[in-house]
C-alpha positions as a printed NumPy array, in Angstrom:
array([[-32.106, 179.631, 114.448],
       [-34.68 , 179.13 , 117.212],
       [-36.802, 182.046, 115.976],
       [-36.488, 180.76 , 112.393],
       [-37.595, 177.271, 113.403],
       [-40.525, 178.664, 115.399],
       [-41.531, 180.813, 112.424],
       [-41.423, 177.867, 110.022],
       [-43.507, 175.678, 112.361],
       [-46.053, 178.452, 112.907],
       [-46.35 , 179.168, 109.194],
       [-46.788, 175.485, 108.416],
       [-49.503, 175.188, 111.054],
       [-51.347, 178.214, 109.66 ],
       [-51.133, 176.84 , 106.118],
       [-52.534, 173.487, 107.314],
       [-55.439, 175.258, 109.03 ],
       [-56.027, 177.295, 105.877],
       [-56.415, 174.118, 103.82 ],
       [-58.655, 172.568, 106.485],
       [-60.913, 175.621, 106.518],
       [-61.095, 175.663, 102.714],
       [-62.144, 172.021, 102.825],
       [-65.239, 173.119, 104.77 ],
       [-65.949, 176.034, 102.451],
       [-64.81 , 178.952, 104.605],
       [-61.795, 181.24 , 104.744],
       [-58.841, 180.217, 106.911],
       [-56.722, 182.324, 109.304],
       [-54.269, 183.545, 106.65 ],
       [-57.013, 184.714, 104.298],
       [-58.998, 186.303, 107.112],
       [-56.011, 188.318, 108.272],
       [-55.027, 189.296, 104.73 ],
       [-58.568, 190.58 , 104.026],
       [-58.29 , 193.019, 106.923],
       [-55.653, 194.971, 105.029],
       [-58.556, 196.413, 102.99 ],
       [-61.909, 195.169, 104.319],
       [-63.521, 196.026, 107.657],
       [-61.769, 194.104, 110.45 ],
       [-63.598, 191.861, 112.888],
       [-61.913, 193.444, 115.919],
       [-60.332, 196.877, 115.837],
       [-59.109, 196.79 , 119.474],
       [-57.287, 193.523, 118.78 ],
       [-55.417, 195.04 , 115.819],
       [-54.407, 198.073, 117.858],
       [-53.271, 195.748, 120.649],
       [-51.053, 194.026, 118.076],
       [-49.681, 197.409, 117.014],
       [-48.977, 198.289, 120.637],
       [-46.953, 195.091, 121.065],
       [-44.988, 195.911, 117.921],
       [-44.093, 199.377, 119.184],
       [-42.242, 198.011, 122.237],
       [-39.139, 197.87 , 119.999],
       [-39.514, 201.513, 118.895],
       [-38.425, 204.762, 120.49 ],
       [-41.051, 207.126, 121.879],
       [-40.791, 209.369, 118.82 ],
       [-41.267, 206.373, 116.515],
       [-44.236, 205.212, 118.58 ],
       [-45.953, 208.563, 118.162],
       [-45.324, 208.474, 114.416],
       [-46.684, 204.904, 114.211],
       [-49.809, 205.766, 116.208],
       [-50.451, 208.873, 114.154],
       [-50.03 , 206.963, 110.893],
       [-52.403, 204.212, 112.055],
       [-55.094, 206.692, 113.088],
       [-54.695, 208.677, 109.879],
       [-55.066, 205.572, 107.713],
       [-58.124, 204.509, 109.699],
       [-59.738, 207.926, 109.195],
       [-59.266, 207.607, 105.428],
       [-60.75 , 204.078, 105.423],
       [-63.642, 205.261, 107.587],
       [-64.523, 208.098, 105.213],
       [-64.306, 205.849, 102.151],
       [-66.53 , 203.204, 103.764],
       [-69.003, 205.832, 104.899],
       [-69.228, 207.24 , 101.383],
       [-69.568, 203.774,  99.829],
       [-72.072, 202.505, 102.394],
       [-69.812, 199.579, 103.354],
       [-69.416, 197.897, 106.741],
       [-67.96 , 200.316, 109.284],
       [-65.109, 199.367, 111.586],
       [-61.576, 200.469, 112.417],
       [-58.196, 198.769, 112.748],
       [-56.868, 198.673, 109.163],
       [-54.412, 201.436, 109.978],
       [-52.901, 199.443, 112.834],
       [-52.383, 196.436, 110.563],
       [-50.836, 198.61 , 107.855],
       [-48.321, 200.07 , 110.312],
       [-47.337, 196.642, 111.665],
       [-46.767, 195.379, 108.119],
       [-44.864, 198.576, 107.373],
       [-42.531, 197.881, 110.304],
       [-41.804, 194.448, 108.852],
       [-41.041, 195.982, 105.444],
       [-38.739, 198.589, 107.004],
       [-36.934, 195.86 , 108.94 ],
       [-36.217, 193.907, 105.757],
       [-35.308, 196.86 , 103.526],
       [-33.772, 199.456, 105.866],
       [-32.307, 197.577, 108.849],
       [-29.477, 195.089, 109.255],
       [-28.116, 192.784, 111.903],
       [-29.516, 192.916, 115.413],
       [-31.743, 195.936, 114.647],
       [-33.435, 194.06 , 111.808],
       [-33.983, 190.99 , 113.998],
       [-35.427, 193.096, 116.831],
       [-37.861, 194.975, 114.565],
       [-38.952, 191.735, 112.885],
       [-39.59 , 190.176, 116.292],
       [-41.74 , 193.149, 117.24 ],
       [-43.776, 192.968, 114.035],
       [-44.063, 189.208, 114.348],
       [-45.33 , 189.485, 117.914],
       [-48.072, 191.895, 116.857],
       [-49.104, 189.741, 113.899],
       [-49.076, 186.578, 116.019],
       [-51.523, 188.097, 118.484],
       [-53.987, 188.697, 115.659],
       [-53.208, 185.384, 113.945],
       [-53.809, 183.546, 117.212],
       [-57.344, 184.945, 117.332],
       [-57.995, 183.975, 113.704],
       [-56.538, 180.526, 114.318],
       [-58.895, 180.021, 117.248],
       [-61.886, 180.844, 115.05 ],
       [-60.785, 178.258, 112.488],
       [-60.25 , 175.63 , 115.175],
       [-63.766, 176.214, 116.485],
       [-65.173, 175.724, 113.005],
       [-63.302, 172.428, 112.655],
       [-64.623, 171.167, 115.997],
       [-68.226, 171.868, 115.005],
       [-67.784, 170.212, 111.608],
       [-65.917, 167.096, 112.701],
       [-67.407, 166.318, 116.131],
       [-71.062, 165.597, 115.472],
       [-71.74 , 164.292, 119.01 ],
       [-70.969, 166.112, 122.275],
       [-70.233, 164.858, 125.791],
       [-72.152, 167.446, 127.802],
       [-74.178, 164.886, 129.815],
       [-70.924, 163.441, 131.171],
       [-69.583, 166.816, 132.32 ],
       [-72.968, 167.956, 133.658],
       [-73.205, 164.778, 135.739],
       [-69.639, 165.131, 137.042],
       [-70.368, 168.782, 137.819],
       [-72.773, 167.681, 140.573],
       [-69.659, 167.024, 142.659],
       [-68.881, 170.756, 142.533],
       [-72.436, 171.84 , 143.291],
       [-73.455, 172.753, 139.72 ],
       [-71.769, 176.188, 139.839],
       [-72.923, 177.227, 136.358],
       [-76.556, 177.042, 137.453],
       [-75.808, 178.955, 140.658],
       [-73.759, 181.739, 139.047],
       [-76.192, 181.904, 136.116],
       [-79.009, 182.861, 138.463],
       [-76.726, 185.443, 140.099],
       [-75.944, 187.082, 136.745],
       [-79.643, 187.155, 135.866],
       [-80.379, 188.877, 139.173],
       [-77.782, 191.604, 138.48 ],
       [-78.953, 192.419, 134.948],
       [-78.414, 194.673, 133.077],
       [-75.341, 196.135, 134.824],
       [-73.696, 192.843, 135.79 ],
       [-74.174, 191.317, 132.358],
       [-72.733, 194.321, 130.512],
       [-69.626, 194.448, 132.715],
       [-68.998, 190.723, 132.419],
       [-69.501, 190.76 , 128.632],
       [-66.912, 193.543, 128.375],
       [-64.399, 191.618, 130.485],
       [-65.055, 188.334, 128.7  ],
       [-64.786, 189.765, 125.194],
       [-61.71 , 191.927, 125.715],
       [-59.447, 189.345, 127.343],
       [-56.896, 189.52 , 124.46 ],
       [-56.712, 193.29 , 124.947],
       [-56.075, 192.838, 128.679],
       [-53.325, 190.336, 127.893],
       [-51.758, 192.817, 125.485],
       [-51.746, 195.506, 128.192],
       [-50.008, 193.21 , 130.677],
       [-47.622, 192.152, 127.93 ],
       [-46.842, 195.789, 127.21 ],
       [-46.043, 196.333, 130.875],
       [-43.636, 193.389, 130.833],
       [-42.016, 194.499, 127.572],
       [-41.731, 198.201, 128.422],
       [-37.893, 198.093, 128.592],
       [-37.327, 196.303, 125.266],
       [-36.628, 199.543, 123.357],
       [-33.91 , 200.492, 125.863],
       [-32.32 , 197.086, 126.404],
       [-32.68 , 196.187, 122.676],
       [-33.76 , 192.633, 123.497],
       [-36.87 , 190.772, 124.594],
       [-37.082, 189.144, 128.038],
       [-36.673, 185.384, 128.088],
       [-40.299, 184.864, 129.161],
       [-43.424, 187.001, 129.018],
       [-47.205, 186.638, 129.007],
       [-47.779, 186.815, 125.256],
       [-45.772, 183.639, 124.655],
       [-47.853, 181.596, 127.108],
       [-51.049, 183.196, 125.812],
       [-50.312, 182.063, 122.268],
       [-49.242, 178.531, 123.235],
       [-52.436, 178.025, 125.263],
       [-54.45 , 179.072, 122.215],
       [-52.456, 176.657, 120.052],
       [-52.69 , 173.557, 122.28 ],
       [-56.091, 174.014, 123.898],
       [-58.276, 173.48 , 120.813],
       [-56.597, 170.126, 120.237],
       [-58.241, 168.938, 123.479],
       [-61.601, 170.095, 122.103],
       [-61.241, 167.432, 119.437],
       [-60.815, 164.747, 122.116],
       [-63.49 , 165.997, 124.517],
       [-66.159, 167.961, 122.57 ],
       [-68.524, 169.924, 124.846],
       [-70.778, 172.872, 123.944],
       [-71.724, 174.193, 127.409],
       [-74.878, 174.434, 129.533],
       [-76.459, 177.375, 127.72 ],
       [-76.533, 175.292, 124.531],
       [-76.976, 171.741, 125.824],
       [-79.508, 172.658, 128.531],
       [-80.628, 176.172, 127.605],
       [-82.664, 178.066, 125.058],
       [-79.606, 178.847, 122.9  ],
       [-79.424, 175.177, 121.931],
       [-82.799, 175.332, 120.207],
       [-84.09 , 171.978, 119.03 ],
       [-80.726, 170.351, 119.758],
       [-80.848, 171.073, 123.498],
       [-81.485, 168.13 , 125.8  ],
       [-83.77 , 170.346, 127.902],
       [-84.448, 174.056, 128.391],
       [-83.609, 174.161, 132.109],
       [-80.505, 176.358, 132.44 ],
       [-80.13 , 178.214, 134.79 ],
       [-83.409, 177.751, 136.682],
       [-83.569, 173.97 , 137.099],
       [-80.78 , 171.432, 137.46 ],
       [-80.224, 169.118, 134.477],
       [-82.103, 165.807, 134.447],
       [-80.34 , 162.726, 135.77 ],
       [-79.869, 159.343, 134.177],
       [-76.957, 157.536, 132.595],
       [-74.784, 160.025, 130.642],
       [-74.26 , 159.406, 126.955],
       [-72.973, 161.226, 123.885],
       [-75.665, 163.252, 122.143],
       [-75.78 , 164.632, 118.568],
       [-75.613, 168.394, 118.149],
       [-75.727, 170.938, 115.339],
       [-72.862, 171.618, 112.967],
       [-72.477, 175.278, 113.958],
       [-71.909, 175.548, 117.71 ],
       [-68.193, 175.247, 118.653],
       [-67.245, 172.381, 120.938],
       [-64.978, 174.659, 122.954],
       [-65.599, 173.985, 126.64 ],
       [-63.097, 171.393, 127.846],
       [-60.866, 172.9  , 129.078],
       [-62.   , 176.497, 129.554],
       [-59.35 , 178.49 , 127.689],
       [-60.765, 181.768, 128.967],
       [-60.034, 180.452, 132.463],
       [-56.555, 179.352, 131.371],
       [-55.792, 182.75 , 129.819],
       [-57.161, 184.665, 132.808],
       [-55.074, 182.48 , 135.134],
       [-51.846, 183.232, 133.272],
       [-52.775, 186.919, 133.143],
       [-53.206, 186.841, 136.923],
       [-49.833, 185.098, 137.381],
       [-47.925, 187.591, 135.227],
       [-49.616, 190.596, 136.832],
       [-48.227, 189.588, 140.26 ],
       [-44.855, 191.166, 139.423],
       [-46.41 , 194.46 , 138.352],
       [-47.466, 197.594, 140.165],
       [-50.304, 197.624, 142.672],
       [-52.918, 198.761, 140.085],
       [-51.671, 195.997, 137.756],
       [-52.047, 193.377, 140.489],
       [-55.558, 194.584, 141.318],
       [-56.495, 194.553, 137.63 ],
       [-55.152, 191.016, 137.199],
       [-57.147, 189.761, 140.181],
       [-60.302, 191.524, 138.983],
       [-59.963, 190.088, 135.472],
       [-59.55 , 186.573, 136.834],
       [-62.59 , 186.773, 139.114],
       [-64.735, 188.478, 136.459],
       [-63.726, 185.964, 133.779],
       [-64.571, 182.992, 136.001],
       [-67.905, 184.604, 136.836],
       [-68.673, 185.287, 133.174],
       [-67.768, 181.805, 131.944],
       [-70.141, 180.264, 134.477],
       [-72.793, 182.974, 134.589],
       [-73.336, 183.074, 130.828],
       [-73.589, 179.287, 130.688],
       [-70.539, 178.923, 128.468],
       [-68.804, 176.438, 130.783],
       [-69.339, 173.932, 133.562],
       [-67.394, 174.114, 136.807],
       [-65.417, 171.04 , 135.741],
       [-64.174, 172.993, 132.697],
       [-62.748, 175.704, 134.937],
       [-60.909, 173.206, 137.141],
       [-59.312, 171.636, 134.064],
       [-58.51 , 175.097, 132.674],
       [-56.535, 176.115, 135.769],
       [-54.454, 172.923, 135.722],
       [-53.896, 173.274, 131.967],
       [-52.751, 176.894, 132.342],
       [-50.277, 176.163, 135.138],
       [-48.814, 173.22 , 133.217],
       [-48.264, 175.276, 130.056],
       [-46.903, 178.231, 132.031],
       [-44.46 , 175.967, 133.866],
       [-43.295, 174.464, 130.57 ],
       [-42.784, 177.9  , 129.004],
       [-40.816, 179.139, 132.   ],
       [-38.688, 176.003, 131.963],
       [-38.078, 176.445, 128.233],
       [-36.863, 180.002, 128.884],
       [-34.588, 179.263, 131.848],
       [-33.517, 175.716, 131.03 ],
       [-35.024, 172.382, 132.003],
       [-34.073, 170.788, 135.316],
       [-35.469, 168.019, 137.469],
       [-37.957, 170.304, 139.218],
       [-39.319, 171.571, 135.883],
       [-39.733, 168.084, 134.444],
       [-41.435, 166.907, 137.627],
       [-43.856, 169.85 , 137.705],
       [-44.844, 169.617, 134.026],
       [-45.238, 165.835, 134.26 ],
       [-47.384, 166.174, 137.372],
       [-49.582, 168.853, 135.778],
       [-50.039, 166.699, 132.683],
       [-50.976, 163.696, 134.814],
       [-53.519, 165.69 , 136.82 ],
       [-55.049, 167.13 , 133.657],
       [-55.385, 163.715, 132.041],
       [-56.823, 162.279, 135.262],
       [-59.475, 165.005, 135.285],
       [-60.537, 164.254, 131.714],
       [-60.637, 160.51 , 132.366],
       [-62.702, 160.949, 135.53 ],
       [-65.183, 163.248, 133.759],
       [-65.589, 160.714, 130.972],
       [-65.643, 157.403, 132.814],
       [-66.591, 158.204, 136.442],
       [-69.259, 160.935, 136.25 ],
       [-71.996, 158.901, 137.935],
       [-69.713, 157.913, 140.795],
       [-68.68 , 161.547, 141.233],
       [-72.321, 162.64 , 141.309],
       [-73.238, 159.879, 143.772],
       [-70.476, 160.85 , 146.225],
       [-70.145, 164.638, 145.863],
       [-68.665, 165.161, 149.336],
       [-65.752, 162.937, 148.329],
       [-65.371, 163.764, 144.632],
       [-65.746, 167.544, 145.007],
       [-62.956, 167.974, 147.589],
       [-60.748, 165.633, 145.562],
       [-61.145, 167.847, 142.486],
       [-60.324, 170.932, 144.538],
       [-57.342, 169.231, 146.202],
       [-55.973, 168.068, 142.837],
       [-56.111, 171.636, 141.535],
       [-54.672, 173.047, 144.77 ],
       [-51.791, 170.577, 144.634],
       [-50.865, 171.838, 141.18 ],
       [-51.097, 175.446, 142.352],
       [-48.891, 174.675, 145.362],
       [-46.371, 172.808, 143.231],
       [-46.188, 175.679, 140.766],
       [-45.708, 178.295, 143.496],
       [-42.995, 176.286, 145.268],
       [-41.088, 175.484, 142.08 ],
       [-41.169, 179.014, 140.703],
       [-40.064, 180.464, 144.042],
       [-37.145, 178.046, 143.987],
       [-36.232, 179.205, 140.489],
       [-36.429, 182.851, 141.528],
       [-34.23 , 182.275, 144.577],
       [-31.636, 180.549, 142.382],
       [-31.696, 183.444, 139.921],
       [-30.88 , 185.996, 142.64 ],
       [-27.145, 185.909, 143.388],
       [-26.262, 185.265, 146.991],
       [-25.178, 188.31 , 148.929],
       [-21.425, 188.347, 149.354],
       [-20.12 , 189.059, 152.852],
       [-18.342, 192.363, 153.209],
       [-14.551, 192.073, 153.566],
       [-13.308, 192.779, 157.09 ],
       [-12.29 , 196.334, 157.656],
       [ -8.604, 196.831, 158.51 ],
       [ -7.981, 197.579, 162.151],
       [ -7.274, 201.228, 162.895],
       [ -3.791, 201.919, 164.288],
       [ -3.781, 202.457, 168.019],
       [ -1.862, 205.414, 169.478],
       [  1.311, 204.435, 171.332],
       [  1.367, 204.963, 175.064],
       [  4.19 , 207.112, 176.327]])
């Protein structure tokens, strides 16, 4: 019943976004995903990542058959597009195989096997749908939020030392190698999440059940909740508000060489195209959860998780997509959602409620301070900056302590060994 309820809510949300997108004259997430059954997909790696998540419920022989079928279908599509002169891309085969698994589950499976195969297909489709949903959300933010609050965040960012300007100059100095590597990391974050998710779900085919908590669940919930904050706090980022990418709408063309001009912050009008997707930084939130879930993996997995986190933070700042204040809010947001998802999986207790409530309070306090106290933060950076860092560190410490407590409770206490019977002593004659 829980999976059915979650499916109904998700479908209703997607339908609502579809109508909202149609209202603005563009295709919604359902239509976009349906088109990729035939037309060239936007992201082939994302579709194959969805297929990989689906195959966690299959045996190794079935996985090979699924991969071969996906590649074969893609080759046929590629040849047809090449002959017709259409847009070239791959990934249709992966989507066909995922949909085929859902059809097989409904028509050829029963009971627990049907439910397991449907969960696998649903997980793969949700990964792709989450990406399409994010695109629709970004369109809605640009259409409905005509003014942005970048001057407020840029002023508050003085308390952190204007890290976007600093890292932006660093990325410029390391071009072209640094920029190419960071673009690869930044753009393929969903693929990295799918790989970590595959590592966590590698025993599903043997155990015939999904674990109670894994990365993909948190990844999708962050993508669902985060854009709602964009509607409350619309920000476009330094490269648009203070850089050349903003064109005539930019307040000044100073990023990353010169710090933004001072003065009283105020909301400024901006174009109807650029997404207002900075506060909080969801790339930071996703990279943070990826780092957390990679801690239980092998040594290469832990190194990869740490590298992806550092590279993502560097890219978000160095490309001018976010302010430092966005990253601070993104970390707190990620830990709060992750704590809530873990509590939902294991059962709510006092520690879980306290941690989620504290994370929510810190996140709201950050947004309020950015909006109503930016000038005070800029005037006293040696007080405001450490306070921002301490607020984030307190949430990190609370999360670590609470989750360690949960893990210690989950491990059964070691039972003392029963006393060994005394050996009979020989009688003395």
